[in-house]
N, C-alpha and C positions, 0 to 999 in steps of 0.2 A: 226083702230086707237083707242088706249086706252086712249088718252088724251081727255077729254070731250070738252074743248074749241077748240082744233084743229079739232076734228071730227065735231063739230057744225058749225064752220066756213067753213069747206070744203063742208059739206052738203048744207049749205046756198048758197055758190058760185056755186055749181053744179046745184042747183035748178034754180037759176037766169040764168045760162048759157043755160039751156034747155028751159026755158020759154021765154027768150029774146035773141035769137041768133043774133049775129052781124056778118055780112058778108061783104067782100070786093071783088072786081074783082080779087084780087091777091091771094085769098084763094086757097090752094092746095087740100082741102078736103071739103065735104059738112059740114054744121053745125052739132054739136053733136046731136041735137034732131032728125035730119034726119037719121044719122047713127044708132041711137038707134032704130028708127022705122024700118029701113031696117033689122037690126039684129033680131028684133022680128018676122019678116015675114019668117025667115028661120026655118025650122023644125029640129032643132038640138036636139040631144039626151040629156036628162037631166043628170047631174052628181052631185055627192055629193059636197057640198060646202067645199072648202079648207080654213080653218081658220088660217093657218100659215101666219105670216107676210111676206110681199113681200121681205123684206130684207134677208130672209132666202134663197132666190135664189142666193145670191152672195156668191161665194166661197172665203175662206180666208179673211173674212171681216177685221179682225184686221190689216193685212198687208196693205190693201187698205186704211183704215182710216189713218194709220200712214203716208202713201205716200201722201195723201191729205193734212194732217197737215203740212208736210214738205214744201209743195208748198205754203200754206197759211201763215205759220209762219217759214220762212227760218232761222230766227235768234235764234230759240228755239232748245235747245238740246233735243235729244230723251229721255235722262235721266230725263228731267224736265217734261215729259208728263206721267201722271199716269192714267191708265185705271180706269174708274168709272162705276159702275153698276147703272142702273136707280133706283133699289130698295134702294140704299144707297146714292143717289144723294143729298137728302135733308140734311142729317147730315154731309156728307163728303164735300159738296161744298157750298150749300146755307147758312147753319148756319154760317160757318166761314166768308162768304162774308157779311152776314147781321151784324155780330158782328164788322167786320172791318168798315162797312159803318156807324155804329152808335157810334163807340168808342169815337170820338172827341166831340160828341154832348150829351153825357150822362148827364152832368150838367143841360142842358136845358130840356131834355126828362124826367129826374127824378123828375121834378117839376109837372108832370102831371100824371093823372090816365088814364086808358083805356077809361073811360067814357068821358074824355075831348077831344078825338080824333076829333070830328067835329069842335070844337072851335079852336083846334090847326091847323087844315087844313085851316081855314079861316084866321089865323094870322101866316103865315109862316116866317115872316121877321126875327125873332130871329134866325131861323135856316138858312135861305138863306144867312144872313150876315156872317155866319161862314163857309160857303161852299167855298172850294178852286177851282179855275178854273183848268181844266186838262191842262197838259203841252201843250203850243202852241195853246190853245183854250180859247176864251173869251165867257163865257156862256151868253145867252140872259136872260132877266128877266123871260120869260116863262120857259126856260130850268132850271133855278135855282129853280123856284117854283116846277117844276116836280121832281127835284132831292130831294128837301126838303120833299115833300110829300112821296117820296120813302123811305126816312129815317124814317119817322113816321110809315110807313107801316112795315118796317123791325123791328122797335122797338116793334110794336104790336105783330108781329109773334113771336119774341124772348120771349116776356113777357108771351105769352100763352104757349109756349113750356116749359118755366121755371116753369110754374104752372101746368104742367102735361098734357097739351093738346098734341095730337098726330099729327105729321106733315106727310102729304101725298104729295109727289112731283112727278109729271110726266112731260113729255115734254110740256112746255107752260102752266103748270097748277100747282098751289099750293093751298092746302086746309088744314084746321086743324079741329080736331074733339075731343070732350069730351062727352062721353055718347051719348045722342041723339042730342046734339048741333053740328052744322056744321058752318064753316066760310070759305069763299073764299075771301081773301084780294084783289086779283086782280080784282074781280067783285065789291066788296063793296066800295073800295076807290074811283074809278071814280064816283060812284053814290053819295057818300058823298060830293065830291068836286063840282059836278054839281048841287047838291041840289035835285036830284031825290030821294035820300034817306034822309029823314029829321033827324035832331038831335034827335027829340022825338022818332023816330023809332029805332035809334041806342041805345038810352038809355033804351028803352023797351027790346031790345035784350040783352043788357048788364045785365039788372036786371034779366031776365029769366036765363041767363047763369051764373049769379053770378060773373061777371068779372069786373063790372064797377068801383070798388074801388081799383082794383089791380094797382100798379104803372106801368107806361109805361116803366120805366127803373129804375135801382138803380145804385148808384155810385160803388157798389160792382161788378157790371157787368164788370167794367173796367179790373178786374183781369182775365176774360175769353176772352176779346176782342182781 
């Protein structure tokens, strides 16, 4: 698994499953820890590790993916489905999505610099009041706050990209880099909102990276949204 967050979560789940097995009278197999221990008792010949992804075992994958999408999205035409490579996912999918997400809120976002992010996350009302409910759904207060925070996060990512930072997008993971500086918005924003990461720590990082005074957005960004 090349996505760090997925690999970390999977490894953590596997470790807990082995350490704390849960069994019921209806189980059809022994717990995983017992199966691993039994496998270790066999004297199997060692083989070279195969690092190919498991998905490579599936023949004609594009046809299978298209068939699955037809089941999940029966109303979508095949012509509307465009294959996307993971290497270009960030620029081809995420960036347009982030621009669309922030477009209507640029006048509010443009009033703030990147260094203001912690304060903005504490006072999301100007953004939440402008968010529209999805068709047929009435968002709760917490859902509106989460969406507003997501807008701020998207604006930050776009601001960094616009100022030359490199976007790295993998399944379940987005990071940005400039020289020796690294930033993982998906990890940083929950910490800022919960208070685990203090405002002072964020400002120290911004000063070190030289990004604190960069605008979170500009009204000119509307031309590319």
